[in-house]
C-alpha positions in Angstrom: -27.6 -31.4 17.8 -29.3 -28.6 16.3 -28.1 -26.6 13.2 -28.6 -22.9 12.9 -29.8 -23.3 9.3 -32.5 -25.5 10.5 -34.0 -23.2 13.2 -33.5 -19.8 11.8 -36.8 -18.4 10.5 -38.8 -20.5 12.7 -42.1 -18.9 14.1 -41.9 -17.5 17.5 -45.2 -17.2 19.5 -46.3 -16.6 23.1 -47.7 -19.3 25.4 -51.2 -18.0 24.6 -50.7 -18.3 20.9 -49.9 -14.7 19.7 -47.4 -14.8 17.1 -44.4 -12.5 17.9 -42.3 -13.0 14.7 -39.6 -15.3 13.4 -36.3 -16.3 14.9 -33.7 -14.2 13.2 -30.5 -14.7 15.3 -29.2 -15.9 18.6 -26.9 -14.0 20.9 -24.4 -15.9 22.9 -21.9 -15.2 25.7 -18.3 -15.2 24.5 -16.6 -17.8 26.8 -15.0 -21.3 26.6 -18.4 -22.7 26.8 -20.5 -20.3 24.9 -24.1 -20.2 26.2 -26.9 -18.7 24.1 -28.3 -15.8 26.2 -30.8 -14.1 24.0 -33.2 -14.6 21.0 -33.4 -12.1 18.2 -36.9 -12.1 16.8 -37.9 -10.3 13.5 -41.5 -9.0 13.9 -44.1 -8.2 11.3 -42.6 -4.7 10.9 -39.1 -6.1 10.3 -38.0 -4.7 13.6 -35.5 -6.9 15.8 -36.7 -7.8 19.3 -33.9 -9.0 21.6 -35.6 -11.4 24.2 -33.6 -13.2 27.0 -33.7 -16.9 26.4 -35.0 -17.3 30.1 -38.4 -16.5 28.6 -38.1 -19.5 26.2 -40.6 -22.1 27.4 -40.3 -24.8 24.8 -39.7 -25.7 21.2 -42.0 -27.9 19.3 -40.8 -27.2 15.8 -41.3 -23.6 16.5 -40.4 -21.4 19.5 -42.8 -20.7 22.5 -42.0 -17.8 24.8 -43.6 -16.6 27.9 -46.5 -14.1 27.3 -44.9 -11.6 29.8 -41.6 -11.6 27.9 -39.3 -8.5 28.1 -37.1 -6.8 25.7 -33.4 -6.3 26.3 -30.1 -5.3 24.6 -26.8 -6.8 23.9 -24.4 -6.8 26.8 -20.6 -6.8 27.2 -18.9 -9.9 25.9 -22.0 -11.1 23.9 -21.9 -11.8 20.1 -24.5 -12.4 17.5 -24.3 -15.8 15.7 -25.4 -14.5 12.4 -23.6 -11.2 12.4 -20.4 -12.3 14.1 -19.8 -15.9 13.4 -21.6 -17.3 10.4 -19.7 -16.9 7.1 -16.7 -15.5 8.9 -13.1 -16.8 8.4 -11.3 -18.8 10.9 -7.9 -20.5 11.0 -8.1 -24.3 10.7 -5.0 -25.5 12.5 -5.5 -29.2 11.7 -5.9 -28.4 8.1 -3.3 -25.6 8.1 -5.5 -23.3 6.1 -8.2 -20.5 6.3 -11.6 -21.8 6.3 -15.2 -20.4 6.4 -18.0 -21.0 8.9 -20.9 -22.4 6.9 -23.3 -23.4 9.8 -23.5 -23.4 13.6 -24.0 -26.4 15.8 -26.1 -26.1 19.0 -26.7 -28.5 21.8 -29.4 -28.4 24.6 -28.5 -29.2 28.1 -31.7 -29.1 30.2 -32.8 -25.4 29.9 -29.6 -24.1 28.4 -28.4 -23.9 24.8 -24.7 -23.9 23.9 -22.7 -23.6 20.7 -20.6 -26.8 20.4 -19.0 -26.2 17.0 -19.0 -24.9 13.5 -19.6 -26.6 10.2 -17.0 -25.8 7.6 -18.2 -28.2 5.0 -20.1 -27.7 1.7 -22.9 -29.6 3.3 -23.2 -26.6 5.6 -24.1 -24.4 2.7 -26.5 -27.0 1.2 -28.3 -27.2 4.4 -29.3 -23.6 4.2 -30.7 -24.4 0.6 -32.6 -27.5 1.9 -30.5 -29.8 -0.2 -28.3 -31.5 2.4 -30.4 -34.7 2.6 -30.4 -35.1 -1.2 -26.6 -34.3 -1.3 -25.9 -37.0 1.4 -27.9 -39.6 -0.5 -26.0 -38.7 -3.8 -22.5 -39.0 -2.0 -23.4 -42.2 -0.4 -24.5 -43.6 -3.7 -20.9 -43.3 -4.9 -19.4 -44.5 -1.6 -18.3 -41.1 -0.6 -18.6 -39.8 3.1 -22.0 -38.0 3.6 -21.1 -36.2 6.9 -20.0 -32.7 7.6 -16.7 -31.5 8.7 -16.8 -29.8 12.1 -14.5 -27.7 14.2 -15.3 -28.1 17.9 -15.8 -24.8 19.9 -13.1 -26.0 22.2 -10.6 -25.2 19.3 -11.9 -21.7 18.5 -12.4 -18.5 20.3 -13.7 -14.9 19.6 -10.7 -12.5 19.5 -12.5 -9.3 18.7 -15.9 -8.6 20.0 -16.6 -5.4 17.9 -16.0 -7.1 14.6 -16.7 -10.7 15.5 -13.6 -12.3 14.0 -12.9 -15.7 15.1 -9.7 -17.7 15.2 -8.5 -21.0 16.6 -6.8 -21.2 19.9 -3.3 -21.7 18.6 0.1 -22.9 19.6 3.1 -21.1 18.0 4.3 -24.2 16.2 0.8 -24.9 14.8 0.3 -21.3 13.6 3.6 -21.4 11.7 2.4 -24.3 9.6 0.2 -21.8 7.7 1.6 -20.1 4.7 2.7 -16.6 5.5 0.6 -15.0 2.7 -2.5 -16.9 3.9 -2.1 -15.7 7.5 -1.3 -12.2 6.3 -4.6 -12.2 4.2 -6.5 -13.4 7.3 -5.0 -10.8 9.6 -5.9 -7.9 7.1 -9.5 -8.9 7.7 -9.3 -8.2 11.5 -7.9 -5.0 13.1 -4.5 -3.7 14.0 -4.7 -4.7 17.6 -5.5 -8.4 16.7 -2.8 -8.5 14.0 -0.1 -7.4 16.5 -1.3 -9.9 19.1 -1.1 -12.8 16.6 2.4 -11.8 15.4 3.7 -11.9 19.0 2.9 -15.5 19.2 5.3 -16.5 16.4 9.0 -16.4 16.1 10.7 -13.4 14.4 11.5 -15.1 11.1 7.9 -16.2 10.5 6.6 -12.9 11.7 8.9 -11.1 9.2 7.5 -13.2 6.4 4.0 -12.5 7.4 4.7 -8.7 7.8 6.2 -8.7 4.2 2.8 -9.9 2.9 0.8 -7.3 4.8 -0.2 -3.9 3.2 2.0 -1.0 4.0 -0.5 0.5 6.6 -0.4 -2.7 8.7 3.4 -3.0 8.4 4.0 0.6 9.6 1.5 0.2 12.5 3.1 -3.1 13.7 6.6 -1.6 13.5 5.4 1.6 15.3 4.0 -0.3 18.2 6.7 -2.9 18.8 9.4 -2.0 21.0 12.5 -0.7 19.1 14.4 -4.0 19.8 11.6 -6.1 18.5 11.2 -3.8 15.5 14.8 -4.0 14.8 14.9 -7.8 14.9 12.0 -7.8 12.3 13.4 -5.2 10.1 16.8 -7.0 9.8 15.0 -10.1 8.5 13.0 -8.3 5.8 13.9 -7.5 2.2 15.9 -4.2 2.4 13.7 -2.3 0.0 10.6 -3.3 1.9 12.3 -2.4 5.2 13.1 1.1 3.9 9.6 1.7 2.8 8.4 1.0 6.3 11.1 3.0 8.0 10.5 6.1 5.9 6.8 5.9 6.8 7.7 6.3 10.5 9.0 9.6 12.1 12.7 10.2 11.7 13.1 9.9 15.4 11.4 6.5 15.5 13.2 4.9 12.5 16.6 6.3 13.8 15.9 4.4 17.1 15.3 1.3 15.2 18.0 1.5 12.6 20.7 2.2 15.4 19.9 -1.2 16.9 20.8 -3.1 13.7 24.0 -5.0 13.1 26.5 -2.5 11.4 26.3 -4.2 8.0 22.6 -4.1 7.9 22.4 -0.7 9.2 24.8 0.8 6.6 22.8 -1.1 3.9 19.6 0.5 5.0 21.1 3.9 5.5 22.5 3.7 1.9 19.1 2.8 0.5 17.5 5.6 2.5 19.9 8.1 0.9 19.3 6.6 -2.5 15.5 7.0 -2.0 16.0 10.7 -1.9 16.7 10.7 -5.7 13.9 10.2 -8.3 15.6 7.1 -9.8 16.7 5.8 -6.4 13.2 5.9 -5.1 12.1 3.6 -8.1 15.1 1.1 -8.1 15.4 -2.3 -6.4 18.5 -4.1 -5.1 17.1 -7.4 -6.4 19.7 -8.1 -9.0 22.6 -10.6 -9.3 26.1 -10.0 -10.4 28.9 -12.6 -11.0 32.7 -12.3 -11.8 33.5 -12.5 -15.5 35.4 -15.7 -14.8 32.4 -17.5 -13.6 31.1 -20.6 -15.5 27.5 -21.0 -16.5 27.3 -23.8 -13.8 28.7 -21.4 -11.1 26.2 -18.7 -12.1 23.2 -20.9 -12.1 24.2 -22.2 -8.6 24.5 -18.6 -7.4 21.1 -17.7 -8.8 19.6 -20.7 -7.0 21.1 -19.8 -3.7 20.6 -16.0 -3.8 17.4 -15.2 -5.7 14.6 -17.4 -4.2 12.9 -14.4 -2.7 13.2 -12.2 -5.7 10.1 -10.9 -7.4 11.8 -11.2 -10.8 15.1 -11.8 -12.4 15.7 -11.0 -16.0 19.5 -10.6 -16.3 22.7 -11.6 -14.9 25.3 -8.7 -14.7 29.0 -9.4 -15.0 31.6 -7.5 -13.1 35.4 -7.3 -13.2 37.9 -7.6 -10.2 37.1 -3.9 -9.3 33.3 -4.8 -9.1 32.8 -2.6 -12.2 29.9 -3.5 -14.5 31.5 -4.9 -17.8 28.7 -7.1 -19.3 25.2 -8.6 -19.1 23.4 -11.7 -20.1 19.7 -12.4 -20.2 18.7 -15.8 -18.7 17.6 -17.3 -22.0 21.0 -16.8 -23.4 22.6 -18.2 -20.3 20.7 -21.4 -20.4 21.7 -22.0 -24.1 25.3 -22.2 -23.1 27.5 -25.1 -22.1 27.7 -25.4 -18.4 31.5 -25.0 -18.4 31.4 -21.9 -20.6 32.7 -18.8 -18.9 30.2 -15.9 -18.9 32.7 -13.3 -20.4 32.7 -15.3 -23.6 29.1 -14.7 -24.4 28.0 -11.7 -22.4 26.9 -8.5 -24.1 29.7 -5.9 -23.4 27.8 -2.8 -24.5 25.5 -2.4 -21.3 22.9 0.2 -21.4 23.0 2.0 -18.1 21.6 5.0 -16.2 22.7 6.9 -13.0 20.9 8.0 -9.9 20.7 11.5 -11.4 19.2 10.4 -14.7 15.8 12.0 -15.3 12.9 9.5 -15.3 12.0 10.4 -18.8 15.4 9.5 -20.1 15.2 6.1 -18.3 11.8 5.5 -19.9 13.2 6.3 -23.3 16.1 4.0 -22.9 14.1 1.1 -21.6 11.6 1.4 -24.5 14.2 2.1 -27.2 16.3 -0.9 -26.4 13.4 -3.2 -25.4 14.8 -4.0 -22.0 13.1 -5.5 -18.9 15.5 -3.8 -16.6 18.1 -1.0 -16.5 21.1 -1.3 -14.3 21.9 1.8 -12.2 25.6 2.6 -11.7 27.8 5.2 -10.0 30.7 7.2 -11.3 33.0 4.2 -10.6 30.8 2.0 -12.7 29.7 -0.1 -9.7 26.2 -1.4 -10.0 23.9 0.0 -7.3 20.6 -1.5 -8.4 18.2 -2.0 -11.3 15.2 -0.2 -12.5 12.5 -2.7 -13.7 10.1 -2.1 -16.5 7.2 -2.9 -14.3 8.2 0.0 -11.9 8.5 2.4 -14.8 5.0 1.2 -16.1 3.6 2.3 -12.6 5.5 5.5 -12.8 4.1 6.3 -16.4 0.6 5.6 -15.2 0.8 8.0 -12.4 2.1 10.7 -14.7 -0.7 10.1 -17.2 -3.3 10.4 -14.3 
């Protein structure tokens, strides 16, 4: 086996002893068995010469090429080792994580050179610094393994020639072992086409989690290009507020075609949020809040919090409602946890709840949240039903934009 770190920079000369330059890169054919097709030689003027590997005569520490060598160009389905593979991220299925290529491993078979795998270990980095042998001796001194970790080329494939991103050949069940946020981070480093391709491999529940962790541009592009039925299935599984953000970034005709395919309950919920988003406060509020009947005990309240708020970004208060679903009280979580588990919430809730309406100007909302030192403000309608909450973090963003 030959490591790229050990041969890059070697002298390249012709058969008659004329130095051409130094080996800078290899070019290989993108295939299941990637064969090296060209040498990239950096000459004395720092110019790159692309020479077909057919002109390579022998290697004796350095590279010897034919004296009548020719210059060529990169062809379709060819990739650079240095530019397109080394130091790029790939998905390690066995380890269920994103890893980085630290070195490339080649193997010679008669006159052909092939890439057989990639080194993802720290030793791959140390090899570039000329410290790998010292590191191996040090590790073995303490009884630790002194070998690198490899991923075989049979487990990876180029998925995007223009940018050289690389991922493992993956089965759906293996792909879903990754954390959604890790996969989303990896996909944002590729292009939109590749992102859509990968998301089609997984089931809709996992796809919805990954899409939720992507930036809005990727989210909108994905929903725009999926068929309406597929988009509707994904949207139905997402947080309603995130779903509305995506839908409103599409054309009205497009989001209507999607929303009309949703179950009635979900469709009405999203349509309501879309209407709310047309008001200044409505566009800033979130529906991530929890309310309980005034007869609930602390134990019942905690159980409800555990069941319903796992995906919430934050939860500062528990709102208390009466039999007409009207807001009648509030308790912060600290106060809740200090009570006896069998205590009913109406006995210790704060009855004088500070509220705002959808029509409340943003400036008034800011003054209230600062004056009363609140983390969130409940938004109610004329019937005193709670519609959502306005978090302090959202108002902070709003204030920052106003200042700018």
